[in-house]
C-alpha positions in Angstrom: 120.5 46.1 125.8 121.4 45.7 122.2 119.0 45.6 119.3 120.4 43.6 116.0 118.9 45.0 112.7 119.1 42.0 110.3 117.4 41.6 106.4 116.8 37.8 105.0 115.1 36.7 102.4 111.2 35.8 102.7 111.9 32.3 102.5 114.5 32.1 105.4 113.7 34.6 107.8 111.2 32.7 109.9 113.5 30.2 110.8 116.7 32.4 111.2 114.0 34.8 113.8 112.9 31.4 115.3 116.4 29.8 115.7 117.8 33.1 116.9 115.1 33.0 120.0 115.4 28.9 120.4 119.2 29.7 121.3 118.6 32.2 123.5 120.6 34.6 121.3 117.7 37.2 121.3 115.0 37.6 123.7 112.4 38.7 120.9 112.9 39.2 116.8 110.5 41.3 115.4 109.8 40.4 111.4 108.6 43.0 109.0 108.0 42.4 105.1 109.7 45.2 102.9 111.3 45.7 99.5 114.8 46.8 99.2 116.7 48.2 96.5 120.7 48.0 96.3 123.4 47.7 93.9 124.9 44.2 93.8 127.8 43.1 91.7 127.4 46.6 89.8 123.7 45.6 89.1 120.6 47.4 90.7 118.5 44.7 92.5 114.9 45.0 93.4 114.1 42.4 96.2 111.5 41.1 98.4 113.2 41.1 102.1 112.4 40.7 105.6 113.9 43.0 108.5 114.6 41.0 111.5 115.1 43.5 114.7 116.4 41.2 117.2 116.7 42.5 120.8 119.3 40.9 123.0 122.3 42.0 125.4 125.6 43.7 124.6 126.7 40.2 126.2 124.9 38.0 123.5 125.2 40.7 120.5 128.8 39.1 119.3 127.5 35.6 119.6 124.1 36.7 117.6 126.4 38.1 114.7 128.3 35.2 114.5 125.2 32.9 114.3 123.6 34.9 111.6 126.7 35.0 109.8 127.1 31.1 109.8 123.5 30.8 109.1 122.2 33.2 106.8 121.8 32.2 103.3 123.9 35.3 101.7 127.4 35.6 101.5 127.3 39.2 102.8 124.5 40.0 105.3 122.7 43.0 106.5 123.9 43.0 110.3 123.9 45.9 112.1 124.0 46.6 116.1 122.4 49.6 117.9 122.5 50.4 121.2 119.0 52.0 122.5 119.7 55.0 124.5 116.2 54.9 126.1 114.8 51.6 127.2 112.0 50.7 129.7 114.0 48.7 132.9 111.0 46.3 133.2 111.7 45.5 129.5 115.5 45.4 129.9 115.3 43.3 132.6 113.2 40.6 130.7 115.5 40.5 127.9 118.2 40.5 129.9 116.7 37.1 131.6 115.1 35.9 128.5 118.8 35.4 127.0 120.7 33.8 130.2 121.4 30.2 130.2 118.6 28.2 131.9 119.4 27.2 135.0 119.0 23.5 135.8 117.5 22.8 139.3 118.8 19.7 141.2 115.5 18.3 140.9 115.5 18.0 137.2 116.9 14.4 135.8 120.2 14.5 133.9 121.0 12.5 130.9 122.8 10.1 133.1 119.5 9.2 135.2 
């Protein structure tokens, strides 16, 4: 299992979180409003941001990182990966199942039908 820590501007955070889960890049994304202080292009910046903590698998973490890099409004988004050392087994299993591609049953119609 992998947790990916991200930050985004408030106006982009909800759509980013929703699209990550819809694309099965993460099982869940927590969003937490915060205020960040950082230096950008030589200036001290005080900004409202949203922390996004995406729960995913090791296998999907790079795809998640690539997606965020390509869809984030900032040129240099905050993307940090953490590997939790203690995760409840049923939660880790739910996370794994949630990011798997859905398995199509033979009973489902295809686009050709």
